[in-house]
C-alpha positions in Angstrom: 35.6 -108.5 104.4 33.4 -111.6 105.3 29.6 -111.1 106.1 28.7 -113.2 108.9 25.0 -112.4 109.1 22.9 -110.7 106.5 19.5 -109.2 105.8 18.2 -110.3 109.2 14.9 -108.8 110.4 13.7 -110.2 113.2 11.2 -108.8 116.0 10.4 -109.7 119.5 7.4 -108.5 121.3 6.6 -107.8 124.8 6.7 -110.9 127.2 7.1 -113.0 123.7 9.8 -115.8 123.6 11.5 -116.6 120.1 13.7 -119.0 119.2 16.6 -118.7 117.0 17.7 -122.0 115.7 20.4 -123.5 113.2 23.8 -125.5 113.2 27.0 -124.1 114.3 28.5 -121.3 112.3 24.7 -120.0 111.2 25.2 -116.7 112.9 23.1 -117.3 116.0 25.9 -116.2 118.4 26.6 -113.3 116.1 23.4 -112.2 116.3 22.7 -111.9 119.9 26.5 -110.0 120.4 25.3 -107.4 118.1 22.2 -106.8 119.6 24.3 -106.1 123.0 27.3 -104.4 121.0 29.7 -107.0 122.2 31.5 -108.0 118.9 35.2 -107.2 118.3 36.2 -103.9 117.5 36.6 -104.7 114.0 33.8 -105.8 113.4 30.6 -103.7 111.9 26.8 -103.7 111.9 24.7 -101.9 109.1 20.8 -101.1 109.7 19.2 -100.7 112.9 18.8 -102.6 116.1 15.8 -101.2 117.5 14.9 -101.4 121.2 12.2 -99.5 123.2 12.0 -96.8 120.5 15.9 -96.5 120.2 18.5 -97.7 117.7 21.2 -99.2 119.7 23.6 -99.0 117.2 23.6 -95.3 117.5 23.4 -94.3 121.5 26.9 -93.7 123.1 28.7 -96.0 124.5 27.9 -95.0 128.3 24.2 -95.3 127.3 24.9 -98.9 126.0 26.6 -100.0 129.0 23.7 -98.8 131.2 21.2 -101.1 128.8 23.8 -104.1 129.2 22.7 -106.0 132.2 19.9 -103.7 133.2 17.0 -103.6 130.5 18.6 -106.2 128.4 20.5 -109.6 129.9 22.2 -112.4 128.3 22.9 -115.8 129.9 25.8 -117.1 128.3 26.5 -120.4 127.1 29.2 -121.7 129.5 29.1 -120.8 133.2 32.5 -121.8 134.5 33.9 -119.5 131.7 31.5 -116.7 132.3 31.6 -116.7 136.2 34.2 -115.5 138.5 36.3 -118.5 140.0 37.9 -116.2 142.7 34.6 -114.6 143.6 31.5 -116.1 145.7 28.5 -116.2 143.4 26.5 -113.9 145.4 28.9 -111.3 145.3 28.7 -111.7 141.5 25.1 -111.5 141.5 25.4 -108.5 143.5 27.9 -106.9 141.4 25.1 -106.8 138.6 22.9 -104.8 140.8 25.8 -102.4 141.8 26.6 -101.7 138.3 23.2 -100.0 137.1 21.2 -97.2 138.4 20.8 -94.3 141.2 19.8 -95.4 144.5 20.8 -99.1 144.1 24.5 -98.9 145.2 23.8 -99.7 148.7 25.9 -102.9 149.1 23.4 -104.6 151.5 20.4 -103.8 149.6 22.5 -105.4 146.3 23.2 -108.6 148.5 19.5 -108.8 149.6 18.4 -108.7 145.7 21.2 -111.3 145.1 19.7 -113.6 147.7 16.4 -112.8 146.0 17.4 -113.8 142.3 19.0 -117.0 143.7 15.8 -117.8 145.7 13.7 -116.8 142.2 15.7 -119.3 140.3 15.1 -122.5 142.5 18.4 -122.6 144.4 18.0 -124.5 147.7 19.7 -123.1 150.9 20.5 -119.8 148.9 21.8 -118.2 151.7 24.3 -120.2 152.2 25.1 -120.9 148.5 25.7 -117.4 148.1 28.5 -117.9 149.6 30.0 -120.5 147.4 32.5 -120.2 144.6 31.6 -121.4 141.3 33.8 -124.8 141.6 31.6 -125.8 144.7 28.4 -126.0 142.6 27.2 -128.3 140.2 26.7 -127.6 136.7 22.9 -127.3 137.0 23.5 -124.8 139.9 26.0 -122.8 138.1 23.7 -121.9 135.5 20.9 -121.1 137.9 23.7 -118.8 138.9 23.9 -117.3 135.6 20.0 -117.0 135.2 20.0 -115.2 138.6 22.7 -112.5 137.3 20.5 -112.2 134.2 17.2 -111.7 136.1 18.1 -109.8 139.3 17.8 -106.7 137.6 14.3 -107.4 136.1 15.2 -106.6 132.4 12.8 -106.2 129.6 14.6 -108.6 127.1 16.6 -111.8 128.0 19.1 -113.5 125.4 19.8 -117.1 126.5 22.6 -118.4 124.0 22.3 -122.4 124.4 21.8 -122.2 128.1 21.3 -126.1 128.3 23.9 -127.3 125.8 26.3 -128.8 128.9 23.9 -130.0 130.9 22.2 -133.5 131.3 18.7 -134.4 129.9 17.1 -133.9 133.3 18.7 -131.2 134.5 18.1 -129.5 130.9 14.6 -130.0 131.5 14.4 -128.3 134.8 16.4 -125.1 133.2 13.7 -124.9 130.5 11.3 -125.2 133.0 12.4 -122.3 135.1 13.1 -119.9 132.2 9.3 -120.6 131.2 8.4 -119.7 135.2 10.4 -116.6 135.0 9.2 -115.5 131.6 5.7 -115.4 132.7 6.5 -114.2 136.3 8.5 -111.1 135.2 6.8 -110.6 132.0 10.2 -111.4 130.1 10.7 -111.0 126.3 13.1 -113.8 125.5 15.4 -114.7 122.8 16.5 -118.4 122.9 19.0 -119.4 120.9 19.5 -123.2 120.3 20.7 -125.8 117.4 17.8 -128.0 119.1 14.5 -127.3 117.5 12.6 -129.7 120.2 14.3 -127.8 122.9 13.1 -124.4 121.5 9.7 -125.7 121.1 9.3 -126.3 124.9 9.8 -122.6 125.5 9.1 -120.3 122.4 6.1 -118.8 120.8 7.7 -118.4 117.7 10.9 -120.1 115.7 13.4 -118.2 113.4 15.3 -120.8 111.6 19.2 -119.7 110.5 21.4 -120.8 107.8 24.5 -119.7 106.8 24.1 -116.3 108.4 20.5 -115.7 106.9 16.8 -116.5 107.9 15.6 -119.2 106.0 12.0 -119.5 107.7 10.1 -117.8 110.5 6.6 -118.9 112.3 4.5 -119.6 115.1 6.2 -122.6 117.0 3.3 -125.1 116.4 3.2 -124.1 112.8 6.8 -124.6 112.0 6.7 -128.2 113.7 3.4 -129.1 111.9 4.2 -127.7 108.4 8.0 -127.0 107.9 8.2 -125.0 104.9 11.9 -124.9 104.0 14.1 -128.4 103.2 16.5 -127.1 105.8 13.9 -126.8 108.4 12.6 -130.0 107.4 15.9 -131.8 107.5 16.6 -130.3 111.1 13.3 -132.0 112.2 14.1 -135.4 110.9 17.5 -135.2 112.8 15.8 -134.8 116.2 15.0 -138.1 117.7 11.3 -138.5 119.3 9.3 -141.1 121.2 8.3 -142.5 117.8 11.7 -142.7 116.3 12.4 -146.4 115.3 15.5 -147.2 116.9 16.7 -149.9 115.0 17.4 -147.6 112.1 20.3 -144.7 112.0 19.0 -141.2 112.4 18.7 -139.1 109.3 21.1 -136.4 108.6 21.4 -133.6 106.3 24.5 -134.4 103.8 27.3 -131.9 103.2 28.3 -128.9 105.4 27.4 -125.6 105.8 29.5 -123.3 103.6 32.1 -120.8 104.9 30.8 -117.5 105.3 33.8 -116.4 102.8 32.8 -119.0 99.9 28.9 -118.7 99.7 27.1 -119.9 96.6 25.6 -117.3 94.4 22.1 -118.2 95.0 20.4 -119.8 98.0 23.3 -121.0 100.6 21.1 -124.3 101.0 21.1 -125.3 97.4 24.0 -127.6 97.2 22.5 -129.8 99.9 19.1 -129.5 99.0 16.8 -132.4 97.6 14.3 -130.1 96.1 16.4 -127.5 94.0 15.4 -126.2 91.3 17.4 -124.1 88.7 16.2 -120.7 90.0 18.0 -121.9 93.6 21.3 -121.4 92.0 21.0 -118.0 90.3 20.0 -115.8 93.7 19.3 -115.6 97.4 15.2 -115.8 97.3 13.0 -113.6 99.0 10.9 -114.6 102.3 7.7 -115.4 101.3 4.2 -115.8 103.1 3.5 -119.3 103.1 0.7 -119.2 106.0 -0.4 -116.8 108.7 2.2 -115.4 109.9 4.5 -118.0 108.4 7.4 -117.0 106.2 9.9 -119.0 104.3 13.0 -118.4 102.2 12.4 -120.8 99.2 11.3 -120.4 95.7 10.1 -124.1 95.6 7.6 -123.2 98.1 6.7 -119.7 96.7 5.7 -121.6 93.3 3.9 -124.3 95.0 2.3 -123.7 98.4 1.3 -126.7 99.2 4.4 -128.2 99.0 5.5 -126.8 102.6 3.2 -129.5 104.0 4.7 -132.1 101.8 8.3 -131.6 102.0 
């Protein structure tokens, strides 16, 4: 048995946006699919996933189907694989309405709500575009269709799984601005998944950093950027170019690779790649310790020397 995600304790308040950041293979997408109970049948989730006072791991399948797309919605990473190529995009959005709730099954009403959602996400000539097929739209427009499908039922929680990865920088900025506007307009809570700390900083109130299936740091976005407390977070920040980056020098990288889930070290999973490791790091996975107000990190070096987080 392989444990893909372990000891994950994460909360999202009403109307709050939390960024879940980490390299490929760190467990971000597994976490999001666990919330919606969309993992393969052989996968097992222990503990609890609490939403609106209910443990989603304990509710019947019928109840969970009603939650998906209605109270919790997801924007998937690649719209061309998530959208049906032989259905008009307006019909696909309307289908999300028809799937949920009594009194909302009238096709004419579902179509009107689909058009409203397309207008809300800024699609020009939305009444015309609603009759297009996915291949007739640009990548940015297809992503807006995915967002429209996610918000059409006015969910309480929106999960965005790498929603800007395949887009160019200009369109990426537009999508991020759109998500921020929709979050404030509809009071959405949002879990924003990305490998890019800089992208997450534009839309999220708090940041949770994952490495090799576990949380290594959680805190307010401003605090994590100003005072990264875990060496891995520091490494991610140093790998991200900024306007002040010296273009004559190559970007820094984190040496080594993320360990396989089936072959994790006995201690801190980041220990083999960490330049600040001590003997304690190889012995056991360290606990999360508070390094500042509402700021936590899983690092014994910071635990013993709290000031280190500001100088790593």
